[in-house]
C-alpha positions as CSV (number, residue, x, y, z in Angstrom):
1,M,-8.4,4.5,38.2
2,Q,-9.4,7.6,36.4
3,H,-12.1,7.5,33.7
4,D,-11.8,9.1,30.3
5,G,-13.9,12.1,29.2
6,D,-16.8,9.8,28.4
7,G,-16.9,8.2,31.8
8,Q,-15.4,4.9,30.5
9,M,-12.3,3.2,31.9
10,P,-9.2,3.9,29.8
11,I,-8.1,1.3,27.3
12,R,-5.0,-0.5,28.6
13,L,-2.5,-0.4,25.8
14,A,1.1,-1.8,25.2
15,L,3.4,0.0,22.7
16,V,5.4,-2.4,20.6
17,G,8.6,-1.0,19.2
18,I,10.3,1.9,21.0
19,G,12.2,3.6,18.3
20,K,12.3,7.2,17.0
21,I,8.7,7.4,15.9
22,A,7.5,5.9,19.2
23,Q,9.5,8.4,21.2
24,D,8.7,11.4,19.1
25,Q,5.0,10.7,18.4
26,H,3.3,7.7,19.9
27,I,4.3,8.1,23.5
28,P,3.4,11.9,23.8
29,A,0.1,11.3,22.0
30,L,-0.8,8.4,24.3
31,Q,0.2,10.2,27.5
32,A,-2.1,13.1,26.5
33,N,-5.1,10.9,25.7
34,K,-7.3,10.1,28.6
35,S,-8.9,7.2,26.6
36,F,-5.7,5.2,27.0
37,E,-3.5,4.0,29.8
38,L,0.0,3.1,28.5
39,V,0.8,0.0,30.6
40,A,3.8,-1.7,28.9
41,A,6.5,-1.6,26.3
42,V,7.6,-4.4,24.0
43,S,11.1,-3.9,22.7
44,R,14.6,-5.5,22.7
45,S,16.4,-2.1,22.5
46,G,14.7,0.2,24.9
47,G,11.7,0.6,27.2
48,I,9.5,3.3,28.7
49,E,10.4,4.7,32.1
50,N,8.4,3.2,35.0
51,L,6.6,0.6,32.8
52,P,7.3,-3.1,32.4
53,C,9.2,-3.9,29.2
54,F,8.9,-7.3,27.4
55,A,11.3,-8.7,24.8
56,D,8.6,-9.7,22.4
57,I,4.8,-10.1,22.0
58,G,4.9,-13.7,23.2
59,D,6.4,-12.6,26.5
60,L,3.8,-9.9,26.9
61,L,0.9,-12.3,26.3
62,A,2.4,-14.9,28.6
63,S,2.9,-12.4,31.4
64,G,-0.8,-12.2,32.5
65,L,-0.6,-8.4,32.4
66,D,-4.1,-6.9,31.8
67,V,-3.8,-5.5,28.2
68,E,-6.7,-4.7,25.8
69,A,-4.8,-3.2,22.9
70,V,-1.4,-2.9,21.3
71,S,0.0,-0.3,19.0
72,L,2.8,-1.5,16.6
73,A,5.6,1.0,15.8
74,T,8.0,-1.7,14.6
75,P,9.5,-1.8,11.1
76,P,7.0,-3.4,8.7
77,Q,9.0,-6.5,8.2
78,G,7.8,-9.1,10.8
79,R,4.9,-6.9,11.8
80,H,2.3,-9.4,10.5
81,A,3.4,-12.1,13.0
82,I,3.2,-9.7,15.9
83,A,-0.2,-8.4,14.9
84,R,-1.5,-11.9,14.3
85,A,-0.4,-13.0,17.8
86,A,-2.1,-10.0,19.3
87,L,-5.4,-10.5,17.3
88,E,-5.5,-14.2,18.2
89,A,-5.2,-13.2,21.9
90,G,-8.2,-11.0,21.5
91,L,-6.4,-7.7,21.5
92,H,-7.2,-4.6,19.5
93,V,-4.4,-3.6,17.1
94,M,-3.2,-0.3,15.7
95,L,-0.5,-0.4,12.9
96,E,2.0,2.4,12.1
97,K,2.4,3.1,8.4
98,P,3.1,1.2,6.2
99,P,0.8,-1.3,7.9
100,A,2.9,-4.4,6.9
101,A,5.4,-5.5,4.3
102,T,2.8,-6.7,1.8
103,V,-0.8,-6.1,0.8
104,S,-1.7,-9.7,1.4
105,E,-0.4,-9.5,5.0
106,V,-2.7,-6.6,5.8
107,A,-5.7,-8.3,4.1
108,D,-5.0,-11.4,6.3
109,L,-4.9,-9.3,9.4
110,A,-8.2,-7.6,8.5
111,A,-9.9,-10.9,8.1
112,R,-8.5,-12.2,11.4
113,A,-9.7,-9.0,13.2
114,R,-13.1,-9.4,11.7
115,D,-13.3,-13.1,12.8
116,A,-12.1,-12.2,16.3
117,G,-14.5,-9.3,16.7
118,V,-11.7,-6.8,17.6
119,A,-10.5,-3.6,16.1
120,L,-7.7,-3.3,13.5
121,F,-6.6,0.2,12.5
122,A,-4.1,0.7,9.6
123,T,-3.0,4.2,10.1
124,W,-1.9,6.9,7.6
125,H,-0.7,9.7,9.8
126,S,-0.2,12.2,7.0
127,R,-3.9,12.2,6.2
128,E,-4.4,13.7,9.7
129,A,-2.1,16.7,8.9
130,A,-3.7,20.1,9.6
131,S,-4.7,21.1,6.1
132,V,-5.6,17.8,4.4
133,D,-9.3,18.0,5.2
134,A,-9.5,21.6,3.9
135,A,-7.7,20.6,0.7
136,R,-10.1,17.7,0.1
137,K,-13.1,19.9,0.6
138,W,-11.8,22.7,-1.7
139,L,-11.1,20.2,-4.5
140,A,-14.6,18.7,-4.3
141,G,-16.6,19.7,-7.4
142,K,-13.6,21.4,-9.1
143,T,-12.4,20.3,-12.6
144,L,-8.8,19.1,-12.1
145,R,-6.3,19.7,-14.9
146,S,-3.1,18.3,-13.4
147,A,-1.4,17.4,-10.2
148,R,2.3,17.2,-9.1
149,I,3.8,15.5,-6.0
150,D,7.3,16.3,-4.8
151,W,8.4,14.4,-1.8
152,R,12.2,14.9,-1.3
153,E,14.1,14.4,1.9
154,D,17.6,13.3,3.1
155,I,17.5,9.7,4.4
156,R,20.6,10.4,6.6
157,V,18.8,13.2,8.4
158,W,15.4,11.6,8.9
159,H,16.3,7.9,9.1
160,P,19.9,7.7,10.3
161,G,21.2,4.2,10.4
162,Q,17.8,2.6,9.7
163,E,19.1,-0.1,7.5
164,W,15.7,-1.9,7.4
165,I,14.3,0.8,5.2
166,L,16.5,-0.2,2.3
167,Q,16.0,-4.0,2.9
168,P,13.2,-6.0,1.3
169,G,9.9,-5.0,2.7
170,G,11.3,-1.7,4.0
171,L,9.9,0.2,0.9
172,G,13.0,2.4,0.5
173,V,12.0,5.9,-0.6
174,F,8.4,4.8,-0.5
175,D,8.6,4.8,3.3
176,P,8.1,8.6,3.2
177,G,6.6,8.5,-0.3
178,I,3.6,6.5,0.8
179,N,2.7,9.5,3.0
180,A,2.3,11.5,-0.1
181,L,0.2,8.8,-1.7
182,S,-2.0,8.5,1.4
183,I,-2.7,12.3,1.1
184,A,-3.3,12.2,-2.6
185,T,-5.7,9.3,-2.4
186,A,-7.6,11.2,0.3
187,I,-7.9,14.6,-1.4
188,L,-8.3,13.8,-5.1
189,P,-11.9,13.3,-6.1
190,E,-11.3,10.1,-8.2
191,A,-9.3,7.0,-7.7
192,L,-5.6,7.3,-8.2
193,L,-4.2,4.7,-10.7
194,L,-0.6,4.0,-11.6
195,Q,0.4,4.2,-15.3
196,S,4.2,3.7,-15.1
197,A,7.1,4.0,-12.7
198,R,10.9,4.4,-12.7
199,L,12.7,3.1,-9.6
200,E,16.4,3.7,-8.8
201,F,18.0,1.0,-6.7
202,P,21.5,1.5,-5.2
203,A,23.8,-1.3,-6.4
204,N,24.2,-2.5,-2.8
205,R,20.6,-2.2,-1.6
206,Q,17.3,-4.0,-2.2
207,A,14.9,-1.1,-2.0
208,P,14.7,2.1,-4.1
209,I,16.4,5.3,-3.2
210,A,14.4,7.4,-5.7
211,A,11.3,7.0,-7.8
212,E,9.3,8.7,-10.5
213,L,5.6,7.8,-11.0
214,S,3.0,8.7,-13.6
215,L,-0.5,8.2,-12.4
216,R,-4.1,9.3,-13.3
217,S,-7.0,10.4,-11.2
218,G,-9.9,10.0,-13.6
219,E,-8.7,12.0,-16.6
220,T,-6.3,14.1,-14.6
221,P,-2.6,13.3,-15.0
222,V,-0.6,13.1,-11.8
223,E,3.2,13.1,-11.7
224,A,5.1,12.2,-8.5
225,A,8.8,12.4,-7.7
226,F,10.3,10.8,-4.5
227,D,13.9,11.3,-3.6
228,F,15.8,10.0,-0.5
229,L,19.0,11.9,-1.3
230,Q,17.7,15.5,-1.2
231,T,20.2,17.9,0.4
232,G,19.5,21.5,1.3
233,P,15.8,22.4,1.5
234,Q,13.5,19.4,2.0
235,S,10.1,19.3,0.3
236,W,6.8,17.5,0.9
237,D,4.5,19.2,-1.5
238,I,1.4,18.5,-3.6
239,V,0.3,21.0,-6.3
240,V,-3.1,20.7,-8.1
241,E,-4.1,22.8,-11.0
242,T,-7.9,23.3,-11.4
243,D,-10.4,25.4,-13.3
244,A,-10.8,27.5,-10.1
245,G,-7.1,28.0,-9.4
246,R,-4.0,26.4,-8.0
247,L,-4.0,24.5,-4.7
248,V,-0.6,24.0,-3.0
249,L,-0.5,21.6,0.0
250,S,3.0,21.8,1.6
251,D,5.0,20.7,4.6
252,G,3.5,17.3,4.4
253,G,-0.1,18.5,4.5
254,Q,0.4,21.1,7.2
255,R,0.0,24.2,5.1
256,L,-2.5,25.1,2.4
257,A,-2.5,27.9,-0.2
258,I,-5.0,28.7,-2.9
259,D,-3.5,30.9,-5.7
260,G,-0.7,31.9,-3.4
261,A,-3.0,33.0,-0.5
262,E,-2.4,31.0,2.7
263,V,-5.5,29.3,4.1
264,S,-5.6,29.2,7.9
265,A,-5.4,25.8,9.5
266,G,-5.5,24.5,13.1
267,A,-2.8,22.9,15.0
268,N,-1.0,19.9,13.5
269,E,-2.1,16.9,15.6
270,E,-1.5,13.9,13.4
271,Y,-0.9,11.3,16.1
272,P,-3.4,12.7,18.7
273,R,-6.0,12.4,15.9
274,L,-5.0,8.8,15.1
275,Y,-5.3,7.8,18.8
276,R,-8.7,9.5,19.1
277,R,-9.8,7.5,16.1
278,F,-8.4,4.2,17.5
279,A,-10.2,4.8,20.8
280,S,-13.5,5.1,18.9
281,L,-12.8,1.9,16.9
282,V,-11.9,0.0,20.0
283,R,-15.2,1.1,21.7
284,E,-17.1,-0.1,18.6
285,N,-15.1,-3.2,17.9
286,A,-14.7,-1.9,14.4
287,S,-11.9,-1.7,11.9
288,D,-10.4,0.9,9.6
289,V,-8.1,-0.7,7.0
290,D,-7.5,1.3,3.8
291,L,-4.9,-0.5,1.6
292,T,-4.9,2.0,-1.3
293,P,-1.6,3.7,-0.6
294,L,0.2,0.3,-0.1
295,Q,-1.4,-1.1,-3.2
296,L,0.0,1.8,-5.3
297,V,3.4,1.1,-3.9
298,A,3.0,-2.6,-4.8
299,D,1.9,-1.5,-8.3
300,A,5.0,0.6,-8.7
301,F,7.2,-2.4,-7.8
302,L,5.2,-4.5,-10.2
303,L,5.2,-2.1,-13.2
304,G,8.3,0.0,-12.5
305,E,11.4,0.1,-14.6
306,R,14.4,-0.7,-12.4
307,I,17.4,1.5,-12.7
308,E,20.7,0.8,-11.0
309,A,22.1,3.7,-9.0
310,S,25.4,4.3,-7.2
311,P,26.0,2.3,-4.0
312,F,24.6,3.9,-0.8
313,S,25.9,3.9,2.8
314,F,24.7,5.8,5.8
């Protein structure tokens, strides 16, 4: 068995949920990280070549396979039960965003991880985009005048046939929109608070297809627009006006410009950075659970005006 770069044995990890995000992001990041050994998949719809695949978390735990950690890339509905079973078995747990279907579910998991003495990591991958750290540092100490978030994408392109997104707990347009909120809460100097919201629900669905939010960060007004029916150019942009100029964070946090001048950024390594962080948490038996983006979404559902929109079908 090869050791990782620190001379320690790799963390034996099972990946739960082998869908698009697992195939595109989790598996490549894990295979490139010497701190982990990917030893199993848990999925009813597809496995990972040359690895054992279990139908559910119960089968994995009953198998006797030596596993130290799990990473959950399942839809948020039902994720609490999977994570709870893993924590009760003494496993470290990493959660894809959003970490669960409700705020209270994540709070319960955090308490269980603390009691069990294991790591729980509620991830926000967009915070790890190439230019987010630079944006936060540039805004520090500036006087903010206003901020605008535009997160507009085509659900049929990015989430084809993923019915769960428009079901209760799937968050609808907030599934991508929560990425914007995770970035905004990381880069703005003061807490982001919701003032009002307008949510558009298709007549045949139970989660919003579009949303408009009015928020404040301290005294700074922040407007956000999320759209799941954007055709043509897609946009994942945050614009902040300050006393020292305009900051534009685009492409989901990958690119940064100040007053139109591009700021150089390194490679975009969102998931490699997440797994490096998870490895550190596992070694320390520590947790990282920030509920702020999910709380803002919950606030939007609580305060938001509900507007009926046209029926939607994939």
